[in-house]
C-alpha positions in Angstrom: -14.1 -47.7 1.5 -17.9 -47.5 1.7 -17.8 -47.5 5.5 -15.2 -44.7 5.5 -17.3 -42.6 3.3 -20.4 -43.1 5.4 -18.5 -42.3 8.6 -17.2 -39.0 7.1 -20.8 -38.2 5.9 -22.2 -38.9 9.4 -19.5 -36.8 11.0 -20.3 -33.9 8.7 -24.0 -34.2 9.5 -23.5 -34.5 13.2 -21.3 -31.4 13.2 -23.7 -29.3 11.2 -23.3 -25.6 11.8 -25.9 -23.8 13.9 -28.6 -22.0 12.0 -27.0 -18.6 12.3 -23.4 -18.4 11.0 -22.7 -15.5 13.3 -24.5 -13.4 15.9 -25.4 -10.6 13.5 -26.7 -12.8 10.6 -30.2 -14.2 10.3 -32.0 -16.5 7.8 -35.1 -15.2 6.1 -37.3 -17.1 3.5 -40.3 -16.4 1.3 -42.1 -19.4 -0.2 -44.7 -19.0 -2.9 -47.1 -21.4 -4.5 -48.8 -19.2 -7.1 -51.5 -21.5 -8.5 -55.0 -22.6 -7.5 -57.0 -25.7 -7.9 -56.6 -29.4 -7.2 -55.0 -30.2 -10.6 -52.1 -28.0 -9.4 -51.8 -29.9 -6.2 -48.0 -30.3 -6.8 -47.2 -26.6 -6.4 -48.5 -26.3 -2.9 -47.0 -29.7 -2.1 -43.6 -28.4 -3.2 -43.8 -25.3 -1.1 -45.0 -27.2 2.0 -42.1 -29.5 1.6 -39.7 -26.5 1.3 -41.2 -25.2 4.5 -40.5 -28.5 6.3 -36.9 -28.3 5.2 -36.4 -24.8 6.5 -38.2 -25.5 9.7 -36.3 -28.7 10.4 -33.0 -26.9 9.8 -33.8 -24.3 12.4 -35.2 -21.3 10.7 -38.0 -20.0 13.0 -41.5 -19.4 11.6 -41.4 -15.7 12.3 -38.7 -15.5 9.6 -40.5 -17.8 7.0 -43.3 -16.2 5.0 -45.6 -18.5 3.0 -48.0 -17.6 0.2 -50.4 -20.3 -1.0 -54.1 -20.5 -1.9 -54.6 -23.3 0.8 -57.3 -24.9 -1.2 -55.8 -28.3 -1.5 -55.5 -29.9 1.9 -59.3 -29.6 2.6 -60.4 -29.9 -1.1 -63.4 -32.2 -1.7 -61.1 -34.0 -4.2 -58.5 -34.8 -1.6 -59.1 -38.2 -0.1 -56.8 -37.5 2.8 -58.3 -34.3 4.3 -55.8 -32.1 6.0 -52.8 -34.0 4.5 -50.6 -33.1 1.6 -47.7 -35.3 0.4 -44.9 -34.5 -2.0 -43.9 -38.0 -3.1 -45.5 -41.4 -3.5 -46.2 -42.9 0.0 -44.7 -39.8 1.5 -45.3 -38.3 4.8 -47.5 -35.2 5.4 -45.8 -31.9 4.6 -48.8 -29.7 5.3 -48.7 -29.8 9.1 -47.4 -26.7 10.8 -47.0 -24.6 7.6 -47.7 -20.9 8.4 -50.8 -19.5 6.6 -49.4 -16.1 6.1 -51.1 -15.2 2.9 -53.9 -17.4 1.5 -56.8 -17.2 -1.0 -57.2 -13.7 -2.5 -54.1 -12.5 -0.6 -51.9 -14.5 -3.0 -51.2 -11.7 -5.4 -48.1 -10.2 -7.2 -48.6 -6.9 -5.4 -48.5 -8.5 -2.0 -45.5 -10.7 -2.9 -43.6 -7.6 -4.1 -44.5 -5.7 -1.0 -43.4 -8.5 1.2 -40.0 -9.0 -0.3 -39.3 -5.3 -0.4 -40.3 -5.0 3.3 -43.3 -2.7 2.8 -44.9 -3.3 6.1 -47.3 -0.4 5.8 -48.8 -1.8 2.6 -49.4 -5.2 4.2 -51.1 -3.9 7.3 -54.4 -5.7 7.8 -53.6 -8.3 5.1 -52.9 -11.9 6.2 -50.3 -12.2 8.9 -48.8 -8.8 7.8 -45.3 -10.4 7.9 -42.8 -8.9 5.5 -39.0 -9.4 5.1 -37.3 -7.3 7.8 -33.9 -8.5 6.8 -30.8 -6.5 6.9 -27.3 -6.2 5.3 -25.9 -9.1 7.2 -28.8 -11.5 6.5 -29.2 -14.4 4.1 -32.5 -14.6 2.2 -34.0 -17.5 0.3 -36.9 -17.2 -2.1 -38.7 -20.2 -3.6 -41.4 -19.6 -6.2 -43.5 -22.4 -7.7 -46.2 -22.0 -10.3 -46.9 -21.8 -14.1 -44.8 -19.6 -16.3 -44.6 -18.1 -19.8 -41.9 -16.1 -21.5 -41.2 -13.2 -19.2 -43.9 -14.0 -16.7 -44.9 -16.3 -13.8 -48.4 -16.8 -12.6 -50.5 -16.0 -9.5 -54.0 -17.3 -9.0 -55.7 -14.4 -10.8 -52.8 -12.2 -12.1 -49.3 -12.5 -13.5 -45.9 -11.1 -12.5 -43.5 -10.0 -15.2 -39.7 -10.4 -15.2 -39.4 -6.6 -15.2 -41.5 -6.3 -12.1 -39.7 -9.1 -10.3 -36.2 -7.9 -11.0 -37.1 -4.3 -10.2 -38.1 -5.5 -6.8 -34.9 -7.4 -6.4 -32.9 -4.3 -7.3 -34.9 -2.4 -4.7 -34.0 -5.0 -2.1 -30.4 -4.6 -3.0 -30.5 -0.8 -2.8 -32.2 -1.0 0.6 -29.5 -3.4 1.8 -32.0 -6.1 2.7 -29.6 -9.0 2.5 -25.9 -10.0 2.4 -26.7 -12.7 -0.1 -29.9 -13.9 -1.7 -30.7 -17.3 -3.3 -33.8 -17.7 -5.6 -35.1 -21.1 -6.7 -37.8 -20.9 -9.3 -40.0 -23.7 -10.6 -42.0 -22.7 -13.7 -42.2 -23.2 -17.4 -39.9 -20.8 -19.3 -38.5 -19.8 -15.9 -35.1 -19.0 -17.4 -36.8 -16.0 -19.1 -37.3 -14.3 -15.7 -33.6 -13.8 -15.3 -31.7 -14.2 -18.6 -29.8 -11.6 -20.4 -29.5 -8.4 -18.5 -32.6 -8.9 -16.4 -30.7 -10.0 -13.3 -27.4 -8.1 -12.8 -24.4 -10.1 -11.8 -23.3 -7.6 -9.1 -26.2 -7.8 -6.7 -25.2 -10.8 -4.6 -28.2 -12.8 -6.0 -27.8 -16.4 -7.1 -30.8 -17.8 -9.0 -31.6 -21.2 -10.5 -34.6 -22.1 -12.6 -36.3 -25.4 -13.5 -36.1 -24.7 -17.2 -34.5 -22.4 -19.8 -36.4 -19.5 -21.4 -38.1 -21.6 -24.1 -39.2 -24.9 -22.5 -41.6 -26.4 -20.0 -40.9 -27.6 -16.6 -42.2 -31.0 -15.7 -44.5 -32.7 -13.1 -44.1 -36.2 -11.7 -45.2 -38.7 -9.0 -48.7 -39.4 -10.3 -50.7 -40.8 -7.4 -53.6 -43.0 -8.4 -55.3 -42.6 -5.0 -55.1 -38.8 -5.0 -55.6 -38.7 -8.8 -53.1 -35.9 -9.3 -49.4 -35.3 -9.6 -47.6 -34.8 -6.3 -44.5 -32.8 -7.3 -42.4 -31.0 -9.9 -39.2 -32.6 -11.1 -36.8 -29.7 -10.4 -38.4 -29.0 -7.0 -38.3 -32.7 -6.1 -34.7 -33.0 -7.1 -33.4 -30.1 -5.0 -35.5 -30.9 -1.9 -34.8 -34.7 -2.0 -31.2 -33.9 -2.4 -31.4 -31.7 0.7 -33.3 -34.4 2.6 -30.7 -36.9 1.6 -27.4 -35.1 2.3 -28.4 -32.2 4.5 -27.3 -28.6 4.0 -23.5 -28.9 4.1 -23.0 -29.1 0.4 -22.4 -25.9 -1.6 -24.9 -24.1 -3.8 -22.9 -25.2 -6.9 -22.8 -28.8 -5.8 -26.6 -28.8 -5.4 -27.1 -27.0 -8.7 -24.9 -29.6 -10.5 -26.8 -32.5 -8.8 -30.2 -31.1 -9.7 -29.1 -30.2 -13.3 -27.8 -33.7 -13.8 -30.9 -35.4 -12.4 -33.5 -33.2 -14.1 -33.6 -35.0 -17.4 -36.8 -33.4 -18.7 -35.7 -29.7 -18.8 -32.5 -27.7 -18.7 -31.9 -26.3 -15.2 -30.2 -22.9 -15.4 -28.2 -20.6 -13.1 -28.1 -16.8 -13.2 -26.8 -13.7 -11.4 -23.8 -13.6 -9.1 -21.9 -16.9 -9.3 -19.0 -15.8 -7.2 -20.6 -17.1 -4.0 -21.9 -20.4 -5.3 -19.3 -22.2 -3.2 -21.2 -21.1 -0.1 -22.9 -24.0 1.8 -26.6 -24.2 1.3 -27.0 -24.1 5.1 -26.4 -20.3 4.8 -29.8 -20.1 3.1 -31.8 -23.2 4.1 -30.6 -23.4 7.7 -27.8 -25.3 9.3 -29.3 -27.0 12.3 -29.3 -30.8 12.2 -32.2 -32.2 10.2 -32.8 -35.1 12.6 -31.0 -37.8 14.5 -27.9 -39.3 13.0 -29.7 -42.6 12.4 -32.4 -40.8 10.4 -29.8 -39.0 8.4 -28.1 -42.4 7.7 -31.4 -43.8 6.5 -31.8 -40.9 4.2 -28.4 -41.3 2.7 -28.4 -45.1 2.2 -32.1 -45.7 1.3 -32.5 -46.8 -2.3 -35.8 -44.9 -2.3 -33.8 -41.7 -1.6 -31.6 -42.2 -4.7 -33.7 -44.0 -7.3 -35.3 -41.7 -9.9 -39.1 -42.2 -9.6 -39.8 -39.5 -12.1 -40.3 -41.9 -15.0 -43.9 -40.7 -15.2 -42.9 -37.0 -15.8 -45.3 -34.9 -17.8 -44.7 -31.3 -19.1 -46.6 -28.8 -17.0 -49.0 -27.7 -19.8 -50.0 -31.3 -20.4 -50.7 -32.1 -16.7 -54.5 -31.6 -16.9 -54.6 -33.9 -19.9 -52.5 -36.6 -18.2 -54.6 -36.4 -15.1 -57.9 -36.8 -17.0 -56.4 -39.6 -19.1 -55.3 -41.5 -16.0 -58.6 -40.9 -14.3 -60.4 -42.3 -17.4 -58.2 -45.4 -17.5 -58.4 -46.0 -13.7 -62.1 -45.4 -13.4 -63.9 -48.0 -11.4 -67.4 -47.3 -12.8 -68.8 -46.5 -16.2 -70.0 -43.1 -14.8 -66.5 -42.2 -13.6 -65.0 -43.1 -16.9 -67.6 -41.1 -18.8 -67.1 -38.0 -16.5 -63.3 -38.1 -17.1 -63.8 -38.6 -20.9 -66.2 -35.6 -21.0 -63.8 -33.4 -19.0 -60.9 -34.4 -21.3 -62.9 -33.5 -24.4 -63.8 -30.2 -22.8 -60.2 -29.4 -21.9 -59.1 -30.1 -25.5 -61.9 -28.1 -26.9 -61.0 -25.1 -24.6 -57.4 -25.3 -25.7 -58.3 -25.3 -29.3 -60.6 -22.4 -28.8 -58.0 -20.3 -27.0 -55.4 -21.1 -29.6 -57.9 -20.1 -32.3 -58.5 -16.8 -30.6 -54.8 -16.0 -30.4 -54.3 -16.9 -34.1 -57.2 -14.6 -35.0 -55.6 -11.9 -32.9 -52.2 -12.3 -34.6 -54.0 -12.4 -38.0 -55.7 -9.1 -37.2 -52.5 -7.4 -36.1 -50.6 -8.6 -39.1 -53.3 -7.6 -41.6 -53.9 -11.3 -42.5 -50.2 -11.7 -43.6 -50.1 -15.5 -43.4 -46.3 -15.9 -43.4 -46.0 -13.3 -40.6 -48.7 -14.9 -38.6 -47.0 -18.3 -38.9 -43.7 -16.7 -37.8 -45.3 -15.2 -34.7 -47.0 -18.4 -33.7 -43.9 -20.5 -34.0 -40.8 -18.4 -33.1 -39.1 -18.2 -29.7 -38.1 -14.8 -28.6 -36.4 -13.4 -25.5 -38.8 -10.8 -24.0 -37.4 -7.3 -23.6 -40.1 -4.8 -24.6 -42.0 -5.1 -21.4 -44.0 -1.9 -21.8 -45.7 -3.5 -24.8 -45.7 -7.0 -23.4 -47.3 -6.1 -20.1 -49.9 -4.0 -21.9 -50.7 -6.8 -24.3 -51.1 -9.4 -21.5 -53.3 -7.1 -19.5 -55.5 -6.4 -22.5 -55.8 -10.1 -23.4 -56.7 -10.9 -19.8 -59.3 -8.1 -19.8 -60.9 -8.8 -23.2 -60.3 -12.5 -23.9 -59.1 -14.9 -21.2 -57.5 -14.1 -17.8 -54.1 -15.7 -18.2 -53.7 -15.7 -14.5 -56.8 -17.9 -14.1 -56.8 -20.0 -17.3 -53.6 -22.0 -17.6 -54.1 -22.8 -21.3 -54.5 -19.1 -22.0 -51.2 -18.5 -20.2 -49.6 -20.8 -22.7 -50.5 -18.3 -25.4 -48.5 -15.4 -23.9 -45.5 -16.3 -26.1 -47.4 -15.0 -29.2 -48.0 -11.7 -27.5 -44.3 -11.5 -26.6 -43.3 -12.4 -30.2 -45.5 -9.6 -31.6 -44.1 -7.0 -29.2 -40.6 -8.0 -30.1 -41.2 -7.9 -33.8 -40.5 -4.8 -35.9 -43.7 -5.3 -37.9 -46.0 -4.6 -34.9 -46.8 -1.4 -32.9 -48.2 -1.7 -29.4 -51.5 0.1 -30.3 -51.8 -2.3 -33.3 -51.6 -5.3 -31.0 -54.0 -3.9 -28.4 -56.6 -2.9 -31.1 -56.5 -6.5 -32.6 -57.0 -8.0 -29.1 -60.0 -5.8 -28.4 -61.5 -6.4 -31.8 -61.0 -10.2 -31.7 -62.6 -10.6 -28.2 -65.2 -7.8 -28.4 -68.0 -10.4 -28.3 
């Protein structure tokens, strides 16, 4: 029985469809790692791995657009310069990755211009590549970074769910795709599409690492590199693709990833009527390697065993890294440095939480019960005019939530105030300015 199953699997892999399902259809992809800094190593590792999958399955570089800070491979903290891996003892996933938009070019504005095909706006910026897809094409977007209710992060700014879905609607209106698949790795990533944010009639199928109210998780802590190498949801969909190829359907992969991602609740949104399509329609259909290599991927225990036992919620990754560094220190000086950094990180978090509490107190006129409600409730964002204004004000007057991860974690309180009938927008903005004036 086992042999029969393996022969069928090999036959499927060997007969994989060519990368273009017909002469008029092309594959396009946009990959985004929206964070910066070595502690966020895993985000760029995820995106680099995603590129290798698309490249291996036949999508040409001219139709793959990559956003990443590119500050990890050559970081002074990286003991293997020029190499990034996405699993323990893994192979390099950094080689060959296009550097379309790096450093300061990794912004929400550039991302939105790229996916909506605004070539004029991108002239003279990075590679200048934008999606030039048409009504017969299949588009894949993979976004990896930090998130908050109704927002995902970029290195110095944020992107709201309203802005993202408006861009997707523009793509639909411009007939920039036949079908589009969006995989999002971020905390509270479900909030980017839930409710009426992503219509079900736009031929877009989206999956997220978490629901609207929970964190996504990191895993694969590497003692040698002293950081986490990947994110659970991203690892699950990519290792599934590495293992079985691209012949399974979108729904099959979704169910596999949902079942194997034990730390958060993987979600699906949008148009589910084409979830029976093979993922090769979006990730490419060319053979991922020799049949012998595919057999090894399928049968290897390493490919199936769950090595995410060390998973840590994304907000707690810096704490876990510093704790591990402190315990693994080889000298007293290294241990002391890690202990000091850990204490500073905890102090910073408490300080930012205190600033937000003071902001809510000011807006609620020191109503203790109302402040407690705002700091503990979970609300679906919808009043984006207020929310975007509040996030911009907090970033301008207090802490830039795009640059300070622990400040990004406080956005939920701004969302809660904007969605509560007891608060007006001007009331919230005034309290932010007053709290952080000094």
